[in-house]
C-alpha positions in Angstrom: 53.4 -169.5 151.2 51.0 -167.2 149.3 50.7 -167.5 145.5 52.8 -164.9 143.6 50.8 -161.9 142.6 51.9 -160.2 139.3 51.2 -156.6 139.1 51.1 -153.8 136.5 50.8 -150.2 136.2 49.7 -147.8 133.4 50.7 -144.3 132.2 48.0 -143.0 129.9 49.8 -140.3 127.9 48.1 -137.4 126.1 47.0 -133.8 126.4 43.8 -134.8 124.8 42.8 -137.1 127.7 43.6 -134.4 130.4 41.6 -131.8 128.4 38.6 -133.8 128.2 38.5 -133.9 124.4 39.1 -137.6 124.5 37.6 -140.2 126.7 40.0 -142.9 127.7 38.8 -146.4 126.9 42.2 -148.2 127.4 42.2 -148.5 131.2 39.0 -150.8 131.1 40.3 -153.1 128.3 43.9 -153.3 129.6 42.6 -154.2 133.1 40.2 -156.9 131.6 43.1 -158.2 129.5 45.6 -158.2 132.5 43.1 -160.3 134.6 43.0 -162.9 132.0 46.8 -163.1 132.0 46.9 -163.3 135.8 48.1 -159.8 136.3 46.6 -157.1 138.4 46.4 -153.5 137.3 47.4 -151.7 140.4 47.9 -148.0 139.4 47.0 -145.7 136.5 48.5 -142.3 135.9 47.3 -139.8 133.2 50.3 -137.8 131.9 50.7 -134.8 129.7 52.8 -134.8 126.6 55.7 -133.6 128.6 58.9 -135.5 128.5 59.9 -135.0 132.2 56.3 -136.2 133.3 56.4 -139.3 131.2 60.0 -140.0 132.4 58.9 -139.7 136.0 55.8 -141.8 135.6 57.4 -144.6 133.6 60.5 -144.8 136.1 58.1 -145.0 139.1 55.8 -147.5 137.6 58.4 -149.8 136.1 60.1 -149.9 139.5 56.9 -150.5 141.5 55.4 -153.1 139.5 56.2 -156.2 137.5 55.1 -154.4 134.2 54.6 -150.8 133.1 52.4 -150.2 130.3 51.9 -146.9 128.3 49.3 -145.9 125.9 49.5 -143.0 123.4 52.2 -140.8 122.0 53.7 -143.2 119.4 52.3 -141.7 116.3 53.8 -139.7 113.5 53.4 -136.1 114.8 55.8 -133.7 116.6 53.8 -134.2 119.9 54.3 -137.9 119.8 57.2 -138.1 122.4 56.6 -141.3 124.2 59.6 -143.1 122.5 61.9 -140.2 123.3 60.7 -140.1 126.9 61.0 -143.9 127.5 64.6 -143.8 126.0 65.4 -141.0 128.3 63.9 -143.0 131.2 66.3 -145.9 130.4 69.3 -143.8 129.4 69.6 -145.3 125.9 69.5 -143.6 122.6 66.5 -143.7 120.0 67.2 -145.7 116.9 65.1 -146.7 113.9 64.3 -150.3 114.2 65.0 -152.1 110.9 61.9 -154.6 111.2 59.6 -151.7 111.9 60.9 -149.6 109.1 60.3 -152.6 106.7 56.8 -153.1 108.1 56.0 -149.6 107.6 57.4 -149.5 104.1 55.1 -152.5 103.2 52.1 -150.8 104.8 52.6 -147.5 103.0 53.7 -148.8 99.7 50.4 -148.0 98.0 49.5 -145.2 100.5 52.0 -142.5 99.5 55.3 -144.2 100.7 57.2 -143.9 103.8 57.5 -140.2 104.5 59.7 -138.7 107.4 56.7 -138.2 109.5 55.6 -141.9 109.0 59.2 -142.9 109.7 58.9 -141.7 113.1 56.7 -144.7 113.9 59.8 -146.9 113.4 61.8 -145.1 116.2 62.4 -147.2 119.4 64.6 -147.0 122.4 67.7 -149.0 121.5 67.4 -152.5 122.5 63.5 -152.8 122.1 61.4 -155.5 120.6 58.3 -154.9 118.6 54.8 -155.6 119.4 52.9 -156.5 116.2 50.0 -154.2 115.0 48.0 -155.7 112.3 45.6 -152.8 112.3 47.7 -150.0 111.0 51.3 -151.2 110.6 53.0 -149.0 113.2 54.1 -151.5 115.8 54.1 -151.3 119.6 57.3 -151.5 121.6 58.6 -153.8 124.4 61.7 -153.2 126.3 62.5 -154.7 129.6 59.2 -154.6 131.7 57.9 -151.6 129.7 55.3 -152.2 127.0 54.3 -149.3 124.9 51.0 -149.4 123.2 49.0 -147.2 120.8 46.6 -144.6 122.3 43.6 -145.6 119.7 41.6 -148.3 121.6 41.1 -150.7 118.8 44.8 -150.5 117.8 45.8 -151.0 121.4 43.5 -154.1 121.5 45.1 -155.6 118.6 48.5 -155.1 120.3 47.2 -156.8 123.5 46.0 -159.6 121.3 49.5 -160.1 120.0 50.9 -160.0 123.6 48.4 -162.7 124.8 50.1 -165.5 126.4 53.6 -163.9 126.2 53.7 -162.3 129.7 54.5 -164.2 132.9 51.5 -164.0 135.4 49.8 -165.9 137.9 46.3 -167.5 138.0 43.6 -165.5 136.2 41.0 -163.8 138.3 37.4 -165.2 138.2 34.5 -163.1 139.3 30.8 -163.3 140.2 28.3 -160.5 140.8 25.4 -160.5 143.1 23.0 -157.6 143.1 20.5 -156.5 145.9 18.1 -153.8 146.5 19.8 -152.3 149.6 21.8 -149.4 150.7 25.3 -150.6 151.1 25.6 -148.8 154.5 22.9 -151.2 155.9 25.0 -154.3 155.1 28.5 -152.9 155.4 29.3 -155.2 158.5 27.9 -158.3 156.5 30.2 -157.4 153.5 33.2 -157.1 155.8 32.6 -160.3 157.6 32.0 -162.4 154.5 35.2 -161.0 152.8 37.2 -161.7 155.9 35.9 -165.3 156.0 37.1 -166.1 152.5 40.9 -165.9 152.2 42.0 -164.6 148.8 38.7 -162.8 148.0 38.1 -159.2 147.3 34.4 -158.1 147.6 33.6 -154.8 145.9 30.5 -152.9 146.5 29.0 -150.7 143.7 25.9 -148.8 144.8 23.4 -147.2 142.5 20.1 -145.3 142.3 17.5 -146.6 140.0 13.6 -146.7 139.6 13.4 -144.5 142.6 15.3 -147.0 144.7 18.8 -147.6 146.2 20.6 -150.7 145.4 24.1 -152.2 145.0 26.0 -154.8 143.0 28.6 -156.7 144.8 31.5 -158.2 142.8 33.4 -161.2 144.1 36.9 -161.7 142.7 39.5 -164.4 143.4 41.7 -166.8 141.5 39.5 -169.8 142.5 36.1 -170.4 141.2 35.4 -172.6 144.3 36.3 -169.9 146.6 34.2 -167.2 144.6 31.1 -169.5 144.8 31.5 -170.1 148.6 31.7 -166.4 149.1 28.8 -165.9 146.9 26.8 -168.4 148.8 27.7 -166.8 152.1 26.7 -163.4 150.9 23.3 -164.5 149.4 22.7 -166.4 152.8 23.6 -163.3 154.8 21.3 -161.1 152.6 18.4 -163.6 153.0 19.0 -163.6 156.9 18.4 -160.0 156.8 15.2 -160.2 154.7 16.9 -159.1 151.5 16.6 -161.1 148.1 19.9 -161.3 146.0 20.0 -161.2 142.2 22.5 -163.5 140.7 24.6 -161.6 138.0 23.7 -158.3 139.4 20.9 -155.7 138.8 
């Protein structure tokens, strides 16, 4: 029987991402964090600040994968509607979480107090738990297999740190990168054969053009270091047989 593979989807929420005003950095940091937890990020959707769109994305992702993450839309302003949308997706009311309120009261005690706008950040879908936020006080939210994170990358990173070790997952992925000055089209058959010969491996090819030359980095991923290393050896030997030098760690 094959090892259970745990999966996740991500809804990146925010008009500012779709307009190009803000460049998303959460996809990369979430994917890296998930790999370390033994969970694969399988799908990412970028969704506008529109409740129906968020509801559709969340309901699709939470049904399709073991975990559904969202980033963005949990701040104090009127267009922060992620909480309302997730409550609508789950068919539950929005309530003020008493622990979240207490956290915010402490955080803003010497920053002007807990205004109505700031109190919005204590709102959660009924039945939700909190994800601690040591950076700015306003917590993330966890309800069922949905995990709601801040959109600001360094705040989202803190929330992920608080979640480390709390989600059920499989074996973490390990990776090895091998570079070569070669057009990937010239070694497509070698790449296919090497991947096929090593069960459990994914072999990604990432071409580039530098210094007036074409090259590619090949990233080998699996849950076993032994398998990754065996695949790496086979790839290096295959490149050498074609008269190509490989560069450990990539170019």
